[in-house]
ZAGUZA-845378 format. One record per residue (C-alpha): z, y, x; residue in three letters; residue number from 1. Coordinates in Angstrom, 3 decimals. Layout:
REM ZAGUZA-845378
- up; north; east; res; n
- Z; Y; X; ALA; NUM
...
***
This chain:
REM ZAGUZA-845378
- up; north; east; res; n
- -77.921; -105.548; -177.731; UNK; 1
- -74.172; -106.201; -176.199; UNK; 2
- -71.673; -108.796; -177.911; UNK; 3
- -68.905; -111.111; -177.045; UNK; 4
- -66.595; -114.143; -178.708; UNK; 5
- -63.191; -113.647; -178.313; UNK; 6
- -62.716; -116.298; -180.777; UNK; 7
- -60.113; -118.099; -178.307; UNK; 8
- -59.032; -115.758; -176.477; UNK; 9
- -55.146; -114.621; -176.724; UNK; 10
- -54.237; -111.195; -177.477; UNK; 11
- -52.637; -110.286; -174.841; UNK; 12
- -55.657; -111.275; -172.318; UNK; 13
- -58.525; -109.715; -174.584; UNK; 14
- -59.108; -106.018; -173.404; UNK; 15
- -59.227; -108.145; -169.584; UNK; 16
- -62.042; -110.566; -171.028; UNK; 17
- -63.844; -107.662; -172.282; UNK; 18
- -64.093; -105.342; -169.359; UNK; 19
- -64.214; -107.392; -166.956; UNK; 20
- -67.626; -108.657; -169.633; UNK; 21
- -68.706; -104.997; -169.415; UNK; 22
- -68.583; -104.907; -164.990; UNK; 23
- -69.981; -108.427; -165.139; UNK; 24
- -73.075; -107.669; -167.285; UNK; 25
- -74.128; -104.238; -167.476; UNK; 26
- -76.238; -105.239; -164.288; UNK; 27
- -78.649; -107.712; -166.664; UNK; 28
- -81.488; -107.398; -167.271; UNK; 29
- -83.102; -107.479; -170.568; UNK; 30
- -83.657; -111.034; -170.772; UNK; 31
- -81.304; -112.331; -169.627; UNK; 32
- -78.865; -110.447; -171.244; UNK; 33
- -80.775; -111.315; -174.979; UNK; 34
- -79.774; -115.203; -173.515; UNK; 35
- -76.546; -114.185; -173.164; UNK; 36
- -76.019; -112.415; -176.184; UNK; 37
- -76.894; -115.383; -178.314; UNK; 38
- -75.105; -117.850; -176.705; UNK; 39
- -72.261; -115.515; -177.627; UNK; 40
- -72.950; -115.595; -180.963; UNK; 41
- -73.649; -119.163; -180.597; UNK; 42
- -69.564; -118.998; -180.040; UNK; 43
- -68.647; -116.688; -182.939; UNK; 44
- -70.958; -118.686; -185.560; UNK; 45
- -69.653; -122.298; -184.956; UNK; 46
- -65.946; -120.658; -184.982; UNK; 47
- -66.558; -119.153; -188.195; UNK; 48
- -67.822; -122.893; -189.419; UNK; 49
- -65.548; -124.713; -187.984; UNK; 50
- -62.131; -122.755; -189.727; UNK; 51
- -64.529; -122.770; -192.614; UNK; 52
- -64.965; -126.351; -192.752; UNK; 53
- -60.125; -126.058; -192.143; UNK; 54
- -59.939; -123.940; -194.823; UNK; 55
***
């Protein structure tokens, strides 16, 4: 699984960030990638909860 949280990025920098993340994470072993994926999912959930709380 490959997850990237883009919540804090402007549309102009999104593509560059996605490409950089792909390049840096392709060589990860499965356990390292699971840890990074879990962290990205936490960031996504935190951002969504924050937006819901502000509504």
